[in-house]
Backbone as CSV, one residue per row, in Angstrom:
resi,resn,N_x,N_y,N_z,CA_x,CA_y,CA_z,C_x,C_y,C_z
1,UNK,144.110,-5.829,149.211,145.108,-6.877,149.094,145.587,-7.258,150.501
2,UNK,145.620,-8.548,150.792,146.053,-9.046,152.083,147.577,-9.035,152.149
3,UNK,148.084,-8.516,153.253,149.533,-8.407,153.422,150.183,-9.766,153.682
4,UNK,151.373,-9.926,153.161,152.208,-11.094,153.429,153.327,-10.627,154.343
5,UNK,153.502,-11.322,155.475,154.545,-10.964,156.434,155.554,-12.094,156.511
6,UNK,156.829,-11.729,156.493,157.908,-12.723,156.548,158.801,-12.438,157.757
7,UNK,159.208,-13.502,158.441,160.088,-13.381,159.612,161.306,-14.270,159.418
8,UNK,162.438,-13.806,159.968,163.691,-14.565,159.876,163.989,-14.892,158.408
9,UNK,164.024,-13.844,157.615,164.184,-13.977,156.170,165.647,-13.877,155.768
10,UNK,166.082,-14.817,154.979,167.420,-14.802,154.406,167.304,-14.773,152.889
11,UNK,168.402,-14.960,152.224,168.410,-14.959,150.765,167.554,-16.087,150.195
12,UNK,167.583,-17.246,150.853,166.934,-18.434,150.303,165.505,-18.640,150.803
13,UNK,165.236,-18.296,152.049,163.910,-18.595,152.600,163.630,-17.774,153.838
14,UNK,162.357,-17.778,154.228,161.905,-17.208,155.492,161.499,-18.361,156.395
15,UNK,161.768,-18.244,157.679,161.351,-19.291,158.616,159.845,-19.273,158.853
16,UNK,159.251,-18.066,158.794,157.804,-17.912,158.995,157.271,-16.986,157.911
17,UNK,156.163,-17.386,157.287,155.425,-16.507,156.393,153.972,-16.561,156.829
18,UNK,153.362,-15.389,157.008,151.945,-15.346,157.355,151.194,-14.618,156.256
19,UNK,149.986,-15.111,155.990,149.128,-14.507,154.970,147.685,-14.884,155.266
20,UNK,146.847,-13.884,155.364,145.409,-14.112,155.488,145.061,-15.060,156.641
21,UNK,145.751,-14.902,157.790,145.465,-15.707,158.976,146.078,-17.087,158.983
22,UNK,146.941,-17.375,158.007,147.589,-18.675,157.931,149.093,-18.512,158.117
23,UNK,149.681,-19.430,158.875,151.114,-19.430,159.164,151.760,-20.585,158.407
24,UNK,152.792,-20.266,157.659,153.560,-21.270,156.920,154.973,-21.284,157.498
25,UNK,155.431,-22.441,157.939,156.784,-22.561,158.476,157.680,-23.254,157.460
26,UNK,158.931,-22.812,157.417,159.935,-23.519,156.629,160.142,-24.893,157.260
27,UNK,160.716,-25.807,156.514,161.013,-27.129,157.051,161.939,-27.020,158.252
28,UNK,161.598,-27.738,159.312,162.382,-27.716,160.547,163.105,-29.045,160.716
29,UNK,164.375,-28.954,161.042,165.198,-30.146,161.241,165.817,-30.111,162.627
30,UNK,166.301,-31.277,163.070,166.952,-31.386,164.373,168.452,-31.206,164.253
31,UNK,169.141,-31.688,165.245,170.601,-31.603,165.270,171.192,-32.775,164.494
32,UNK,172.037,-32.483,163.503,172.624,-33.552,162.699,173.294,-34.610,163.569
33,UNK,173.031,-35.860,163.256,173.666,-36.954,163.978,172.881,-37.457,165.177
34,UNK,171.914,-36.663,165.689,171.079,-37.135,166.803,170.181,-38.275,166.324
35,UNK,169.606,-38.994,167.266,168.657,-40.057,166.933,167.407,-39.454,166.280
36,UNK,166.623,-40.289,165.640,165.370,-39.830,165.042,164.469,-39.223,166.113
37,UNK,164.373,-39.872,167.272,163.530,-39.356,168.352,164.007,-37.976,168.802
38,UNK,165.307,-37.817,168.998,165.831,-36.522,169.439,165.666,-35.458,168.357
39,UNK,165.893,-35.825,167.107,165.689,-34.857,166.028,164.222,-34.450,165.940
40,UNK,163.321,-35.396,166.133,161.893,-35.078,166.112,161.543,-34.130,167.246
41,UNK,162.051,-34.385,168.446,161.801,-33.497,169.576,162.293,-32.083,169.281
42,UNK,163.497,-31.976,168.730,164.064,-30.672,168.400,163.208,-29.967,167.348
43,UNK,162.784,-30.692,166.335,161.900,-30.108,165.315,160.638,-29.548,165.965
44,UNK,160.027,-30.319,166.831,158.777,-29.903,167.465,158.981,-28.700,168.387
45,UNK,160.114,-28.648,169.078,160.429,-27.468,169.899,160.547,-26.228,169.021
46,UNK,161.219,-26.356,167.871,161.349,-25.233,166.943,159.982,-24.811,166.403
47,UNK,159.152,-25.784,166.065,157.802,-25.497,165.576,157.029,-24.713,166.626
48,UNK,157.064,-25.154,167.879,156.359,-24.451,168.956,156.814,-23.006,169.070
49,UNK,158.135,-22.782,169.035,158.694,-21.432,169.162,158.246,-20.547,168.008
50,UNK,158.352,-21.061,166.785,157.976,-20.269,165.614,156.475,-19.994,165.578
51,UNK,155.667,-20.988,165.930,154.223,-20.764,165.961,153.852,-19.697,166.990
52,UNK,154.468,-19.747,168.163,154.191,-18.739,169.190,154.541,-17.343,168.672
53,UNK,155.667,-17.229,168.005,156.075,-15.943,167.443,155.060,-15.435,166.420
54,UNK,154.430,-16.355,165.699,153.469,-15.988,164.660,152.040,-15.855,165.187
55,UNK,151.853,-16.036,166.503,150.517,-15.914,167.079,149.676,-17.166,166.921
56,UNK,150.312,-18.321,167.025,149.612,-19.595,166.891,150.186,-20.594,167.889
57,UNK,149.711,-21.822,167.841,150.248,-22.872,168.706,149.904,-24.242,168.117
58,UNK,150.302,-25.283,168.807,150.134,-26.648,168.300,148.672,-27.041,168.106
59,UNK,147.754,-26.423,168.826,146.335,-26.740,168.652,145.768,-26.142,167.369
60,UNK,146.528,-25.264,166.719,146.065,-24.560,165.520,146.720,-25.094,164.240
61,UNK,147.514,-26.178,164.365,148.174,-26.732,163.183,147.122,-27.348,162.269
62,UNK,147.169,-26.937,161.016,146.246,-27.446,160.006,146.804,-28.673,159.307
63,UNK,148.104,-28.611,159.007,148.736,-29.689,158.250,150.206,-29.794,158.637
64,UNK,150.707,-31.011,158.636,152.133,-31.259,158.829,152.579,-32.292,157.796
65,UNK,153.631,-31.944,157.070,154.263,-32.876,156.144,155.588,-33.281,156.774
66,UNK,155.799,-34.567,156.913,157.006,-35.085,157.554,157.798,-35.881,156.536
67,UNK,159.065,-35.534,156.416,159.990,-36.287,155.568,160.947,-37.049,156.454
68,UNK,161.083,-38.320,156.210,162.053,-39.167,156.895,163.115,-39.605,155.897
69,UNK,164.353,-39.643,156.331,165.419,-40.146,155.464,165.252,-41.642,155.219
70,UNK,164.582,-42.320,156.169,164.377,-43.771,156.066,163.046,-44.117,156.726
71,UNK,162.108,-44.670,155.967,160.797,-45.017,156.523,160.887,-46.074,157.622
72,UNK,162.030,-46.717,157.764,162.223,-47.651,158.874,162.153,-46.910,160.216
73,UNK,162.307,-45.580,160.187,162.260,-44.764,161.408,160.862,-44.241,161.725
74,UNK,159.866,-44.680,160.964,158.492,-44.192,161.118,157.974,-44.364,162.548
75,UNK,158.127,-45.543,163.122,157.605,-45.809,164.470,158.323,-44.956,165.519
76,UNK,159.637,-44.800,165.384,160.394,-43.990,166.355,159.955,-42.529,166.301
77,UNK,159.786,-41.997,165.096,159.316,-40.620,164.954,157.907,-40.481,165.522
78,UNK,157.023,-41.441,165.195,155.642,-41.384,165.665,155.534,-41.457,167.182
79,UNK,156.447,-42.150,167.842,156.384,-42.236,169.305,156.540,-40.845,169.927
80,UNK,157.372,-40.018,169.331,157.553,-38.644,169.820,156.371,-37.780,169.379
81,UNK,155.990,-37.887,168.120,154.872,-37.098,167.588,153.599,-37.357,168.395
82,UNK,153.266,-38.637,168.606,152.019,-38.992,169.293,151.969,-38.439,170.715
83,UNK,153.102,-38.399,171.387,153.151,-37.846,172.751,153.038,-36.324,172.739
84,UNK,153.387,-35.697,171.627,153.423,-34.234,171.539,152.119,-33.621,171.059
85,UNK,151.488,-34.219,170.045,150.316,-33.591,169.439,149.190,-33.480,170.473
86,UNK,148.600,-32.272,170.620,147.551,-32.095,171.621,146.330,-32.973,171.317
87,UNK,145.832,-33.649,172.329,144.693,-34.542,172.157,143.523,-33.787,171.540
88,UNK,142.931,-34.384,170.521,141.791,-33.776,169.849,142.177,-32.738,168.809
89,UNK,143.477,-32.512,168.602,143.930,-31.476,167.669,144.908,-32.027,166.634
90,UNK,144.786,-33.290,166.302,145.685,-33.869,165.302,145.424,-33.198,163.948
91,UNK,146.474,-32.704,163.300,146.293,-32.050,162.000,146.212,-33.071,160.867
92,UNK,145.871,-32.590,159.679,146.063,-33.416,158.488,147.566,-33.657,158.398
93,UNK,147.969,-34.862,158.003,149.396,-35.174,158.031,149.763,-36.127,156.923
94,UNK,150.968,-35.950,156.413,151.540,-36.884,155.444,152.969,-37.160,155.872
95,UNK,153.451,-38.354,155.563,154.827,-38.717,155.892,155.381,-39.543,154.748
96,UNK,156.559,-39.161,154.308,157.195,-39.895,153.225,158.697,-39.960,153.422
97,UNK,159.334,-40.687,152.538,160.790,-40.843,152.597,161.418,-39.959,151.528
98,UNK,162.496,-39.266,151.910,163.205,-38.391,150.969,164.649,-38.222,151.418
99,UNK,165.520,-37.953,150.462,166.878,-37.550,150.823,166.782,-36.138,151.376
100,UNK,167.331,-35.923,152.558,167.296,-34.602,153.178,168.589,-33.863,152.845
101,UNK,168.717,-32.635,153.334,169.824,-31.757,152.942,171.203,-32.386,153.158
102,UNK,171.350,-33.113,154.263,172.594,-33.845,154.512,172.227,-35.212,155.072
103,UNK,173.100,-36.204,154.942,172.780,-37.544,155.454,172.591,-37.586,156.978
104,UNK,173.087,-36.577,157.686,172.950,-36.556,159.151,171.536,-36.170,159.597
105,UNK,170.763,-35.549,158.697,169.375,-35.226,159.028,168.518,-36.456,158.771
106,UNK,167.673,-36.786,159.758,166.843,-37.983,159.653,165.364,-37.660,159.537
107,UNK,164.979,-36.434,159.900,163.557,-36.040,159.870,163.456,-34.537,159.607
108,UNK,162.422,-34.162,158.867,162.121,-32.751,158.616,160.613,-32.572,158.670
109,UNK,160.156,-31.525,159.374,158.733,-31.238,159.513,158.417,-29.922,158.828
110,UNK,157.326,-29.914,158.062,156.851,-28.715,157.390,155.412,-28.483,157.880
111,UNK,155.189,-27.333,158.523,153.925,-27.075,159.218,153.197,-25.873,158.628
112,UNK,151.873,-26.012,158.515,150.976,-24.922,158.182,149.950,-24.844,159.307
113,UNK,149.708,-23.628,159.808,148.804,-23.461,160.952,147.948,-22.216,160.782
114,UNK,146.874,-22.143,161.556,146.033,-20.958,161.604,146.526,-20.041,162.718
115,UNK,146.446,-18.745,162.490,146.758,-17.788,163.561,145.565,-17.710,164.495
116,UNK,145.801,-17.101,165.662,144.681,-16.840,166.550,144.716,-17.577,167.835
């Protein structure tokens, strides 16, 4: 049986779960009230930190699901994403509109990556 490892675990969720060489991150959000671009940057910084802790990095991202509070912010979010994603390593990605935990959150990223 392959072990499941959890990091930064609370009652509701773990920030990192690893299983069978795959890293699953909880949804990452920015600072409430910041611009979409700044929230996206903060999300990506958190993703980098958590992936490093799990033995992975941005070149190993398999999939990213992005939720925006308003699809009108798609271009602003993409301007930050496009500058960040390593060339030649774009993951499978989806982006949709959803109500987030609070109205001050404008973007949330959910990442799955390979270890190694």
